[in-house]
N, C-alpha and C positions, 0 to 999 in steps of 0.2 A: 236694195231689197227692203221693203217695208214689211215688218213681221210683227207677230204678237205671240206671247206665251200662253199656253192653255191653262196656266195657273189662274188666268182670269175667267175661265169658264169650266170649272172643275166638273169632271164626269160627263161633259157634253158629248153625245155620240158623234162619231167621225163625220157623218153626212152634214150634221149641223155645224161642226167646226169648219168644214169646207165652205158651207154656205156663208158663214160669218166672215170668212176671209175674202171670198169673192165679192160679196156685197159691199164690203168696206174698201176694197181696192188694195188689200194686202196680198203679197205674193209669197210670203214665207211664214212658216209656223214653227215655233219652238214647242216641242211636245214634252210635257211633264211626263217622264217615263216612270210611272208608279202604278200600283194596283188601283183599280177603279177608274182608270183613264182609258180612252180609246186606243192608245198606243201604250202597251204595258209589258213588263218582263215575261209574262206568260205566253206572249204571241210567238209562234214559230217563225222561222226565216221565210217560209212561204206566205204566211199571213202578213208579215211585215212588208214583203214585196208587193202584196196586193194593196196595202196602204199606199206604198210608193206609186203604184200605177194609178190609183184613184186620184191622188194628188196631182200627178202629171196630167191626167185627163182634164183637170180643172185649171191647169196652168199654175200650179202651186208647187212649192218645195218644202220638204222638212228641213228647216234650218239647223236644228240640233235636237238631240235627245238629252233632256235635262235630267241627269242622274242625281242621286243623293249620296254619291260616294264622297267620303271626306278623306282626302289624300294626306292631310297632315294630322289626322286623328290617331289616337292610340289604338293599338291592336296589331294583328298579325299581318305582316307585309304580304305574304303569299295570298291571303284571302282578298286583300284590296286589289292586288295585281290581277288575280283571276277575275274579279268582278269588272275591272277595267277592260279586260280582254273580251268578256261577254258583251259588254256595252259596245265595244268597237265592232264586233260582229253584227250586232243588232243595227247599228248605224249604217253599216254597209248595206244590209238587207233593205232598210227603209229609204236609202238614198240620202241620208243626212251627212253633211260634211263635217259636223262637229259633235262631240260629246262634252257636255258641261259637267264639271266637278266642282265641289266645294273644298275650301281648306279644312274647316272643322277642327282646328288645332288647339282649341281652348285658349288659354293665355298665350300671347305671342312669345316664342322662345326659340333658341337655336335647335332644340330637340324637335319641335314641330316642323321647322324648316327642313331639317334633315330627313324626317319621315316622308315629307312631300317630295323632296328631291329624289330620294331613293325610288319611290314608287313611280313617279312620272318618268324618270330615266329608264326604268325597267320596261316600260311599255312604248317607249319612243319608236323603236324599230317596228314594232307591230302596228303602231298607228301610221307610220310612214308607208308600210306595205299595204295597209287598208285604204290609204288615201283619206283618212279621217283625222282631224285635229282634236286633241284633248285640250280643252280650254279651262283654265282655272279662273273662277269668278272672283272678282274683288268682293270679299264677303267675310264676315265674322272675324276669325283670328288674323286674316290677311286682307283687311278691308281697303287699305290704301293701295294705289297702283304701285307704289314703291315696294310694298311687301309682296304682292303677287308676282311682279316682274322679277324681284330678287330670286324667288323660288324657281320660276320658269327658266330664267337664264342659267341658274346653277344646274338644273336638271338637263338642259340642253347641252351644256358643257360636259357634264358627266357622261352623257350618252354619246359624246364624240361628234356632235352635230354643230352646225352654225346656221345663222339666219339665212345665209346665202343658199343653204340646202333646201329652203322652204320647209323649215322644221315643223314637225307635227305637234308641237307644244305651243300653247299661246294663252291669251288672257281674254276674258270677257270683261269689259268695262261696265260695271254696274255703277251708274253715276250717283246713286244715292249713297252707297257705302263709301266711295272715295271722298265725297263731300262730308259725310259724317266723320270720316277719319281726319279731316282738317286740310285736305288737299284742295287747291284751286283747280278749276277745269283746265287751265293752261298747264299746270304741273302734271296732272293726271294724263292729259292728252300726249304730252311730250314723252312721258315714261312708257305708256302702252304702245306708242306708235309702231315700233318694230315687231310687236307681239300680238297686235290686235286682231282677234277673230271677228267679233262684232260688239255692238254697244247695246246695253239695256237701259231704257229710260223709264221713268215714273215720276210722280210728284207727290209731295206730302205737305201737311199743314205746317209742320215745324220739325226741328231736330228732335223734339221730345215725343212727337206724335207721328207714328208711321202709317196711320190710316190713309189709304190711297185717295187722292183727289184727282180730278181730270187734269190732264197735261196743261200747264200754264196757269193753274189756279192755286198752286202751292208756292213753296219758298225755294225750290231747287233752281239753280242758275242755268236753266236749260237753254236759254238763248245763247249764253256764252259757251256751253258745251257744243252746241251745233255750230257756232262760229269757229271754235277751235277745230272741229272736224273739217269744216269748209276750208279753213286756212291750210290744212294739211292735205287737201284734195281727197279726203276720204270718201269713197263711193261704195263702201261695203254695207252689210246689213245693219239696220237699227230695229230693235224689237221692244215692244211695249210689255212691261211686266206689271199687269194690273192684278194685285194680290187678293183677288176675291176669295180664293181658297182659304185664306187666313182671316179675311174680313167679309163674311157673307152679307153684312148689312149694307155694303156699298152698291152702287148702281151696277147693272149688268154690263159686261164688256161691250156689248153691242151699242150701248149708249155713249161710251167714251171713245170708241174707235174713230168716228168721223173727225173729231177735233184733233186727235193724234195724227191721223193721216194728213189732214190739212196742214198741220204745222210742219211735217216733214216735206210736203210738197212745196210749201213756201220756202223752206230752207234750201231745197234742191233748185228752185228757181233762182234764188240768190246766188247759189254756187255757180250755176250756169252763167249768170250775168257777170259774176266776178271773173270767171274764166274767159269770157268774151272780151272783157276789158283789160285782160292781161294779168289779173291777180294782184297780189302784193308780196312783199318780201317774206311774210310768214308762210305764204303758200308754197315756198320752196322746201319747207320742212317735210321730212318723211312722214308717212302715215297712210299710204295707200293700202288697200286690202291685199293681204297675201294670197 
């Protein structure tokens, strides 16, 4: 699935989001689940189901509801868990297989880990029953794959689940943040492989400047990221996070989607050619979509 996040088209009405996806060749949409967006917490279950039906009619899927829940942040566990449960119900209604959460733990610490583990473990059964995965994005206090996976693995163990159960807890690999955290694509890919829900890609001018630039025009090692996914026979979703909500001066999402889609199609062609040729030793590694 080739997808994009509506962070790149803030406030755009749903019909125009759908048109943007279909015109570009994308089949999935990450919905920023916030006030002022076409899919927002004020919608009823019936209204969310109507969104699902409109997407289906256009051949599209809601990849995820992108929440702003910070599972490692300070505060009351009960409030965080209740919010997670509300987001799970909304994801079911709109037909999204995932809910995105942030760490938000401030400075990395055992206490931040423990808060995230408690809260994720507390909703693991509800997520399994809903058929919706709760995915921790590699971000802020847990920007490395090592950090996010450590939390998700501990929460899974505490909930009494295992990866063989198709656990409803996982990771979004935001390739910018793992790179900023000092991990190589090979290291990040290996760590996230058993837990990977989907991959978020973007590009930036430098480690000091997070202004979005079109895919392939910045410094992120995206070719190596895609090569690592290919070697692991990953066929799951990849989503473009064009952060125009935070950088309104950059080009409209419509202008950068064609280059992004072309890059993924080229990568997919390479993957197919590699498979036809028998692959390589690295292709035996785990990393298929759960």
